[in-house]
C-alpha positions in Angstrom: 0.8 43.4 -27.5 -1.6 41.5 -25.2 -1.9 38.6 -28.1 1.5 38.2 -27.7 1.4 38.1 -23.9 -1.3 35.2 -23.9 0.8 33.3 -26.7 3.8 33.5 -24.6 1.6 32.5 -21.7 0.1 29.1 -23.7 3.5 28.3 -24.6 4.4 27.6 -21.2 1.4 26.0 -20.3 2.2 23.6 -22.8 6.1 23.4 -22.1 5.0 22.6 -18.2 2.5 20.0 -19.4 4.8 18.2 -21.4 7.6 18.2 -18.5 5.1 16.4 -16.3 4.1 14.0 -18.8 7.6 13.4 -20.2 9.0 12.4 -16.6 6.2 10.5 -15.4 5.5 13.0 -12.9 2.1 13.6 -11.2 0.6 15.1 -8.4 -0.4 12.9 -5.1 -3.4 13.9 -3.1 -1.2 16.4 -1.1 0.4 18.5 -3.8 4.1 16.8 -3.6 5.1 15.9 -6.5 6.3 12.0 -6.6 7.1 10.0 -9.7 4.9 6.8 -10.0 7.8 4.6 -11.6 10.8 5.7 -9.3 8.3 4.8 -6.1 7.1 1.1 -8.0 11.1 0.4 -8.4 11.6 1.5 -5.1 9.5 -0.4 -3.2 10.8 -3.5 -0.8 9.7 -5.2 1.8 11.4 -4.2 5.0 11.7 -7.0 7.6 13.8 -4.8 10.1 13.3 -2.2 13.7 11.5 0.7 13.2 12.0 4.1 14.8 9.5 5.4 17.3 7.8 7.9 14.9 4.6 7.8 15.0 3.2 8.2 11.1 0.8 11.1 10.7 -2.7 10.6 10.7 -3.3 12.3 7.5 -0.5 10.1 6.3 -1.7 6.4 7.2 -5.2 7.5 6.1 -4.4 8.5 2.5 -2.5 5.0 2.5 -5.7 3.2 3.2 -7.7 5.1 0.9 -5.0 4.1 -1.5 -6.4 0.7 -0.7 -10.0 1.4 -0.8 -9.4 3.0 -4.1 -7.7 -0.1 -5.2 -9.6 -2.5 -8.4 -11.8 -4.5 -7.1 -13.7 -8.1 -8.5 -17.1 -6.5 -9.9 -16.7 -3.5 -8.5 -17.8 -5.4 -4.9 -15.5 -3.8 -1.7 -14.6 -7.2 -0.1 -11.5 -5.6 1.9 -12.0 -3.5 4.9 -9.4 -2.1 7.5 -8.1 -1.7 11.0 -6.4 1.4 11.6 -4.1 0.3 15.3 -2.4 2.9 17.1 -2.9 1.5 20.4 0.3 0.5 22.1 -0.7 -2.3 24.0 -2.3 -3.7 20.6 1.0 -2.5 19.0 3.1 -4.7 21.5 0.7 -7.7 21.9 0.7 -8.2 18.0 4.6 -7.9 18.1 4.2 -10.8 21.0 1.7 -12.8 19.2 3.7 -12.7 15.4 6.8 -12.3 16.7 7.5 -9.9 13.6 9.0 -6.2 14.3 5.9 -3.8 13.9 5.6 -0.1 13.4 4.1 2.5 16.1 1.0 2.5 13.6 -0.4 -1.0 11.6 -3.1 -1.6 9.2 -4.9 -4.7 9.8 -6.3 -5.9 6.1 -9.7 -7.7 6.8 -12.4 -9.5 4.4 -15.7 -10.3 4.3 -17.1 -13.0 2.0 -20.0 -10.7 0.0 -21.7 -12.5 -3.0 -21.9 -10.1 -6.6 -23.0 -10.5 -10.0 -20.6 -12.7 -11.2 -21.0 -15.1 -9.2 -17.1 -15.4 -8.7 -15.0 -15.4 -5.4 -13.1 -12.7 -5.8 -12.3 -11.8 -1.8 -8.1 -13.1 -2.7 -7.3 -10.9 -5.7 -9.1 -7.5 -3.4 -6.8 -8.6 -1.1 -3.7 -8.4 -3.4 -4.7 -5.3 -4.9 -5.4 -3.7 -2.2 -2.0 -4.5 -0.3 0.0 -3.8 -3.4 -1.7 0.1 -3.5 -1.1 0.3 0.0 2.6 -0.3 -0.1 3.0 1.7 -3.2 1.4 4.7 -1.1 3.5 3.8 2.2 6.5 3.8 -0.2 5.7 7.4 -2.2 5.4 9.2 1.3 8.5 7.8 2.3 7.6 5.0 5.0 8.7 1.3 5.1 6.6 -1.7 5.3 5.9 -5.2 4.6 2.9 -7.6 4.1 2.6 -9.9 6.9 0.3 -12.4 5.6 2.8 -15.5 6.0 2.9 -15.6 9.8 -1.0 -15.6 9.8 -1.0 -18.8 8.1 -0.3 -20.3 11.8 -3.5 -21.2 12.7 -2.8 -20.3 16.8 -1.0 -16.9 15.3 -4.1 -16.4 13.5 -6.6 -17.0 16.1 -4.9 -15.4 18.3 -4.7 -12.0 16.3 -8.5 -12.2 15.5 -9.0 -12.7 19.8 -6.7 -9.5 19.8 -8.9 -7.5 17.5 -12.1 -9.1 18.8 -13.1 -10.5 14.5 -17.1 -11.5 14.2 -17.0 -14.9 12.7 -17.9 -13.7 9.0 -14.9 -11.2 8.9 -11.3 -12.9 7.9 -8.1 -11.9 8.8 -5.6 -11.4 5.6 -2.6 -9.6 6.8 -1.4 -6.8 8.8 0.9 -4.2 7.5 3.5 -1.7 9.5 3.6 1.7 8.5 6.7 3.0 10.0 10.1 5.0 9.6 13.2 1.8 9.3 15.8 2.0 11.8 17.9 0.8 8.9 16.9 1.6 5.6 17.6 -1.0 2.6 17.0 -1.5 -0.8 15.3 -3.3 -3.5 16.5 -6.8 -4.1 17.9 -6.7 -7.9 15.3 -8.2 -10.0 15.3 -9.9 -13.5 15.6 -8.0 -16.7 13.3 -7.7 -19.4 14.5 -9.9 -21.8 14.5 -12.4 -19.1 10.7 -12.3 -18.5 8.7 -11.2 -21.6 8.6 -13.0 -24.9 6.9 -11.2 -27.9 3.6 -12.2 -29.3 3.5 -16.2 -28.4 5.9 -18.1 -26.3 
């Protein structure tokens, strides 16, 4: 009888594992079931207004940790972050950038740290961190968008540097709002697989 019970328990465990693998389901750090592929395919750039709801500290910390966990060239961490919640700073950032800004913003910074490969991996490191942050925010139900484009304006770039009191050796790459969408949207249709993929050779 005991052996039968153990076998039944094993069968149940194996079925649960199979269900998790079959549906691509993973568990995020909070223990909430989250489908990775749903997150990837539901991610989109939100440029509308945000509600007044302030993202929780734990959520934003987890989102930033996702950025920190991103791959880096030669495992050298060149990307760092400013976790912004101050209302005056948020308002001033909105005025400088002319962009809709959520009640919480993550500023992505970079430092030119030499690595053993002798390569400059700053841009690649920033992009991978930003993607992780975007996906993590989407997984937790937040709307966001990258705002690196506006920082290419030299005047805006300098004002943002001054606003956050950045030292000369630190570069600012982007700011990312983390908030709830006032008017949620949806991803734009992407190209079909067969339009974008060839097999073996071009």
